[in-house]
C-alpha positions, 0 to 999 in steps of 0.5 A, a space after each residue: 955292130 954289125 959292121 964290127 963284127 963283120 971286120 973282125 970274121 973276116 979278119 980274125 976268122 969265124 973261130 978266132 973272132 971272139 965276142 969279147 973284141 966284137 963288143 968292145 970294139 962296138 962299145 957295148 957290153 958282152 950280155 948285149 950281144 947275146 940278148 940281141 943274138 943269142 951266140 957267137 953263130 947268130 951273131 955271125 948269121 946275123 952279118 952273114 944276112 945283112 951283107 947277103 941282102 945287100 948283095 942280092 939287093 944291088 944285082 937286083 937293083 942294077 939290072 931293074 935300073 938298066 931296064 929302063 937306062 942301059 950301061 955304057 959298053 952293052 954291046 950287041 952279040 954279032 952285031 956291028 963294031 959299037 953297035 948296043 942293045 936297045 935299053 932294057 935288053 936281057 943281056 944289058 939287065 945282066 951285066 948291069 946285075 953282074 956289074 953290081 956283083 963285082 963291084 960289091 966283092 971290090 969295094 966290100 973285101 970284108 963282107 966278101 971274105 964272110 960270104 964267100 970264103 968262111 959260110 961255107 965252112 961252118 955250120 949247117 945253118 949258116 951254109 942254108 943262109 948261103 945257099 938261100 942268097 946264091 939262090 937270089 941270085 940264080 933265079 935272077 939270072 936265069 931269069 935274064 938268060 931265058 929272056 935272053 933265050 926268048 928274044 932272040 932273033 933266031 929260032 931256037 932248040 934251047 930249053 929251060 935247062 939250058 937256061 938253067 945250065 948258062 944260070 949256073 955256069 955264070 953264077 959260078 965262073 963269078 963266084 971263082 972271078 972273085 979271087 982271080 980279082 984279088 990275085 989281079 988287082 989292076 983289073 977293074 970291075 967293068 973289065 972282069 964283066 966285059 970278059 965274062 959275058 964276052 965268054 958266055 952271052 956271045 958263046 950263047 949267041 952263036 949256040 942260038 944261031 946254030 953252031 955248036 962244038 961236037 969233038 971229033 972222033 978221028 
């Protein structure tokens, strides 16, 4: 039933989707839907929570797996061409998590339409469920950014707030890039992940080495 509901909500939108259609396609009675999930909003929340859990699990699972076996292509910032980071390095885990995120979006378009495009426009209860999922991913990203700062070979003045700032920037960019992927379907999840890592992580590496940008006041 949840699989069918995700497809219908993604295709028709929350307001135009009907419980009658979902029940018919799922091969169950409409009263059965209401018995288990109370209302259309309850059904949408069940879809939202399942897809959010799947997305968070994909990110966390990929990051954990990378702690033991880093993905190919994760390069050390500022290192000689071809150098790779040690297995389990924070940026290797972050790369794996972001790759899992973009791969999930590419492979589950209906799920992402429900999570990203529709949920934010609906009730406070639904918006709160989206916020919970976002916080779970944000916490994981912030942890990896903090680890990257702490494990840097160069003494740094970056603080906990800086790590939180970078985490918000990364997650916000990842959200926005999902729309960019729709407009550029020839771009692979791997390519998008590498671009984002190079823009954000390499930039953070330069700051860790003491380089900062300050506007001129000519």
